[in-house]
N, C-alpha and C positions, 0 to 999 in steps of 0.2 A: 515441407521444411519447417522445423521448429523455429519460431521467431527468436526466442531467447532461451539460452541454456548456460549452464555453469558446469565445469568439468574439473573434478579433483581440486576444488579451490580451498586454499588456505589464505587467511587474511586477519590482519589485526592492526593495532595502533602503536605498539612498542615492539622492538627487536626481540624475537624469541617468545612473544606472547601472542598466540593466535587466538582470535575470537571465533573464527570459522575454521573447522578442521576436516578438510578433505571433502567438501560438499559437491555433490553431483546432482544436478536437478535439470529438468527441462519443462519450459512453460509453453504450452500449445496455444495456438491462435483460437480466440473466441472463448477462452477459459477464464473464469474468475477464481483466483487462487488465494486462500487465507493463510497466513503465516502465523502459527500459534506458538506460545512458549513463555516461560517465565521471564521476568526482567533479567536482562544480562544474557539471555540465551543465544543472541546473535541476530535477531530478526532485523534491527536497524542496519547492522553491519552488512548483513546479506543484500539488503536493498541498496545500499551505497555502493557495493561491489557490482551489483547488476546494472546500476546507473552509470558506471564508469567514474565515480567519484573516489573510490578507493580501490587501488590496484592490487590484485592478489599477490602474495608473496610466492605461491606456487598455484598451478592450475590457471584456468583461463575463462573468460566470459565470451560466449559466441552470440553474435547477432546475425541472424539469418545463415548461420554456419561459419561466419567469418569472425576471426578474433576481434573483439570490441577495440582493442588498442590500435588496430590497423584501419578502422573505419574513420572517415573524415568527421571532424567535430560537428560540423553542420549537419551532416547526414544522421549522425547518432542522435543530435539534438532534436532533429525533426521526428525521428522514430521513437524516441523514449521521453516520456514525462515522468518527472520525479516530484513528489511532494514530501518534504522533510517533515520531522516531528518537532512541534513546538516552536516554529519560527516566530521571532518577534520583529516587528517594523522599527526601523532606526531613522526614517525620514518620513517627512509628510507626503502623502499621496493619496488620491482618491482610490476607491475600490476599483473603478474602471481603469485607472492608470496601472494598478497592479496586475490586473487580469490581461491587459494589453502586452504585458512582459512576456506573456506565453507565446505572442506572436513573433518574437525576437528573431528565432531561426529562419524566418521567411523574409526578413527585411535585409536589404542590401546596406552596405556601410553608410553611416551617416543619414540614412533614410528615416522617415517616420511611418507609423502606422496609417494606412489609408482607410477609406470608408469601408471596404470589404473586412479589414482587420477589426474595426470598430463593431461591425455587425456580428462577427464571430464572438467577439468578447462579450457583447451584450447577450447573445444567445446562451453563452456559457454561465453567465450570472442568472439568467432566468432559469437555466437547467437546475441550478442548486438552490432556488428560491431566494436569491439575493439581488434581484433586479432593483429593488428599492433602495439598495445601499450604494448604487452606482456612484453618486457625488459625495458620499461620506468619506472622511479622512479615515483610513484604516486604523489609525492609533486610537480612534474614538469608539471602535466597535468592540463588542464583547467577544470573548474567547471563541464562542460557537459561531458567531457571525464572521469573524476573521477566518476561521477555519474553512468556511464555505467559500469565502472569497479566494483564498489560496488554492482550493481545489478548483474553482473555476479557471484560475491562471493555468493550471495544468491542462485542463480539459480545452481551453481555447488553442492551445498548440496542436490540437487534433493528432496526438501520437497515437501509433498502433501498438505501443506497449505503455501501460500505466503502472507506476511503481509508488505505492502510497503508504507512507509510514503513519499508522494509526489515524486514517481519514476521519473516523467517527468520534475521535477524542473530543471532549467538551461539548458535544452536540446533544440536544434534548432528544428524547425518544422519537418524536415525528421526524426530525431531521436525520436521525440515524437511519430510519427506514428509507427516507428519501434518497440519501447518498448511496445506500446499497442498491436501490432501485436504478439510480444513474449507472453504477457500475455494471449492473446486469444488463442494461440497455446497451451500453458500449460493447460489452462482451458479445452480445447477440449480433453486432456488426463485425465481429472478427477481431476486435481489440483484445490483446492480452493483458489481463488486469490482476496485479499481485498486491495484496494489501496486508499489512499487519494489524493485529487487533488483540485485545485481552477479552473481548466479548465473545466468548466461545459459543454461546447459544446462537447468537445472531449470525455468526460466521457459518455454523454447521448448517443453518437453514438457507443461507444466501449463496454459499460458494459452491462451485463445481468440485474443486479439489481442495486439499489442505496439505500443508507441509508442517510437521510438529518438529520444532528445534529444541534440542536439549544440550546446554553446554557446547554450542557450536557444531553439533553433529545432528544428522537427520534421524529422529526416532522413528517416524513413520512419514509417508507421503502417498498421495494418489487420490482417487475419488473419495469425496467426504464420506460416503457410505461405508468405505472399506478402511479409511485411515483414522476416522474419528470414532473410537470404540471406548468402551468403559475401561478396558486394560490400558490402552495407549494414553488416555487422558489421566488416569490414575498415576501412570508412571511419570507423566509429563509434569504434573502440578503437585503430586504428592498428597492429594486428597481424593476420597471416594468419588467416583463419578457414576452417574446414571445416564444410560443412553437408551432412549425409547423411540423405535421407528414409528413414524406417523403413517397414515394410510398410503401415502405415495412413496414411503420409504425414506423420507427425509428424517434424519435423526433429531430428536428433541433431547437436549443436554441439560442435565442439571449436576452441578458440582457441589459435593457435600463438604463436611468439616473433617479435619484430621482425626485420626483415631484418638479416642478419649474426649473428643468434642471440644468445645470452646469453654473457657472458664465461666463459671457462673457469675452473674452480676451481683452487685452489692446491695441492690435495692431489696 
């Protein structure tokens, strides 16, 4: 059974203005899926719909074949972990306190995290190379440090579906690769991982599958080697694309400049 699927979904933020238009997708267990598209193409909206934070105006989301709207909230919260884009902290809290919020679906009313929860939270911080930030106030962290702490919060919930909106944003090169390695390891255990990104080259090398969104519709989807092509990328981004298969078949992607090139500098 497919863990997460979307059937004929339309969704938006204003009446009559749909951002997603008739999207049908299925996300398999143990697959790492990259969402690609220009700004405003519907990537963040798609993730919100899949997470149950935005209800489709038409169509439905299915969790294990069951309409998400009929699944108990606690059950859905345990199954799905969602990382929003660009979240800013509004209150003082240590990094460990933030990560412990990921354990909330497993706590009873008015209960507090136990030793086992703390151990899981610390392991998640370690996984994203943020163990040394445990006692730091998240408001004092850099953008990249904060991003890793928020990712650790999602990982601490041990969900079987990860929905991540630009998880490598604000990260330096080393931590970008680290985060992608974390996602690949999670996928290897059977977790469904879906993430949006503008880093097409990294996504093409790391992901199993890709979904290319253009104006709220699916331009292409499927295994990276089939969906990430020169033609599909050129259509998606409006610039020339060069896709060179490596020895193992993994595509090496280079995006060029628009026809006519860039304007010459004044120097």
